[in-house]
C-alpha positions in Angstrom: 11.7 37.0 19.3 11.3 33.6 20.9 7.5 33.6 20.0 8.2 34.4 16.4 10.8 31.6 16.2 8.3 29.1 17.8 5.5 30.1 15.4 7.7 30.0 12.3 9.2 26.6 13.3 5.8 25.1 14.0 4.4 26.5 10.7 7.3 25.1 8.7 7.0 21.7 10.4 3.2 21.7 9.9 3.5 22.5 6.2 6.2 19.8 5.8 4.0 17.3 7.6 1.1 18.1 5.4 3.2 17.8 2.2 4.6 14.4 3.2 2.0 12.8 5.5 -1.1 13.2 3.3 0.5 11.6 0.2 1.9 8.9 2.4 -1.6 8.2 3.9 -3.1 8.1 0.4 -0.4 5.7 -0.8 -0.8 3.4 2.2 -4.6 3.4 1.6 -4.1 2.4 -2.0 -1.6 -0.3 -1.2 -3.9 -1.8 1.4 -6.9 -1.7 -1.0 -4.9 -3.2 -3.8 -3.6 -5.9 -1.5 -7.1 -6.8 -0.2 -8.5 -6.9 -3.7 -5.6 -9.1 -4.9 -6.0 -11.5 -2.0 -9.7 -11.8 -2.5 -9.3 -12.5 -6.3 -6.6 -15.1 -5.5 -8.9 -16.8 -3.0 -11.6 -16.9 -5.6 -9.1 -18.3 -8.2 -8.3 -21.1 -5.8 -12.0 -22.0 -5.4 -12.5 -21.8 -9.2 -9.5 -24.1 -9.7 -11.0 -26.5 -7.2 -14.4 -26.4 -9.0 -12.7 -27.1 -12.4 -10.6 -29.9 -11.1 -13.7 -32.0 -10.2 -16.6 -33.1 -12.3 -18.9 -31.4 -10.0 -22.6 -31.6 -9.9 -24.8 -28.6 -9.0 -25.1 -30.0 -5.5 -21.3 -30.5 -5.3 -20.7 -27.0 -6.5 -23.2 -25.7 -3.9 -21.3 -27.6 -1.1 -17.9 -26.3 -2.3 -19.2 -22.7 -2.4 -20.6 -23.0 1.1 -17.4 -24.4 2.5 -15.4 -21.7 0.7 -17.8 -19.1 2.1 -17.0 -20.3 5.6 -13.3 -19.6 4.9 -13.4 -16.6 2.7 -16.6 -14.9 3.9 -19.0 -13.0 1.8 -21.2 -14.4 -1.0 -19.9 -16.7 -3.8 -21.9 -17.3 -6.9 -21.1 -19.7 -9.8 -22.7 -18.5 -13.0 -23.0 -20.4 -16.3 -22.3 -19.2 -19.8 -25.7 -17.4 -20.2 -25.4 -15.8 -16.8 -27.7 -18.3 -15.1 -26.9 -19.1 -11.5 -25.5 -22.6 -11.2 -24.6 -22.5 -7.4 -24.8 -19.9 -4.7 -23.2 -19.9 -1.2 -26.2 -18.0 0.3 -28.9 -20.2 1.9 -32.4 -20.0 0.5 -34.1 -17.6 0.4 -31.2 -15.6 -0.9 -30.8 -11.9 -1.2 -30.9 -10.4 -4.7 -27.9 -11.3 -6.8 -25.2 -8.8 -7.4 -24.6 -8.2 -11.1 -22.3 -10.7 -12.7 -20.1 -10.1 -15.7 -18.3 -12.3 -18.2 -14.7 -12.5 -17.1 -11.8 -13.7 -19.2 -9.4 -12.8 -16.5 -9.8 -12.0 -12.8 -11.3 -8.6 -12.0 -11.6 -7.2 -8.5 -13.0 -3.8 -7.4 -14.0 -2.0 -4.3 -17.4 -0.5 -4.5 -20.2 0.7 -2.2 -18.7 -0.7 1.0 -17.8 -4.1 -0.5 -15.1 -5.9 -2.4 -16.2 -7.6 -5.6 -14.3 -10.1 -7.7 -15.1 -12.0 -10.9 -12.9 -15.0 -11.9 -13.3 -17.3 -14.8 -13.4 -21.0 -14.0 -10.6 -22.9 -15.7 -11.6 -25.7 -18.0 -15.3 -24.6 -17.9 -15.6 -22.1 -20.7 -18.1 -19.3 -19.9 -18.4 -20.1 -16.3 -17.6 -17.3 -13.8 -17.2 -17.4 -10.1 -18.3 -14.1 -8.5 -17.6 -13.0 -4.9 -18.9 -10.1 -2.8 -17.5 -9.4 0.6 -17.9 -6.4 3.0 -14.8 -4.2 3.2 -15.0 -3.6 7.0 -11.6 -5.0 7.6 -10.0 -2.8 4.9 -11.7 0.3 6.2 -10.5 -0.5 9.8 -6.9 -1.0 8.5 -7.0 2.3 6.6 -8.3 4.0 9.7 -5.5 2.6 11.8 -2.9 3.7 9.2 -4.2 7.3 9.2 -4.2 7.3 13.0 -0.6 6.1 13.1 0.4 8.8 10.6 -1.5 11.5 12.5 0.1 10.3 15.8 3.6 10.5 14.3 2.8 13.9 12.9 1.6 15.1 16.3 4.8 13.7 17.9 7.0 15.5 15.3 5.1 18.7 15.8 5.5 18.5 19.6 9.2 17.8 19.3 9.7 20.7 16.9 7.8 23.0 19.2 9.8 21.8 22.2 13.1 22.3 20.3 12.1 25.9 19.3 11.6 26.8 22.9 
């Protein structure tokens, strides 16, 4: 009798944990991803506003992007109206460029292990600031969140099993 009670209690708690913990983990992962993408896009918007506030030369834009790279990380590229590269934060010789796109409003995505954002430069029609950054920090934060949820689930399961005895 006691064994059946223990097994049924643990089974009910395990099902309840799966029904609540997995959606919670997915929701936390999405919130963290959306937050990281929004932060990255906002950082690029600040750099784009800084670029548009000054009558920058190509050399000035290059210096601004390198300084922003030191703070933000990743690679920053200022593209002109025809998609030509005006300035790049990567030192020469640079790695191949990620694809750029025309942006009328900020766009940010997570793709292939990296965060990408495209932001129009205010007061410079057709100019786009692109940024690419590894998503290692986001992956580590997601892993921590899943470990915390799993640890809490194990604790609840242990408490339920102890209470059933």
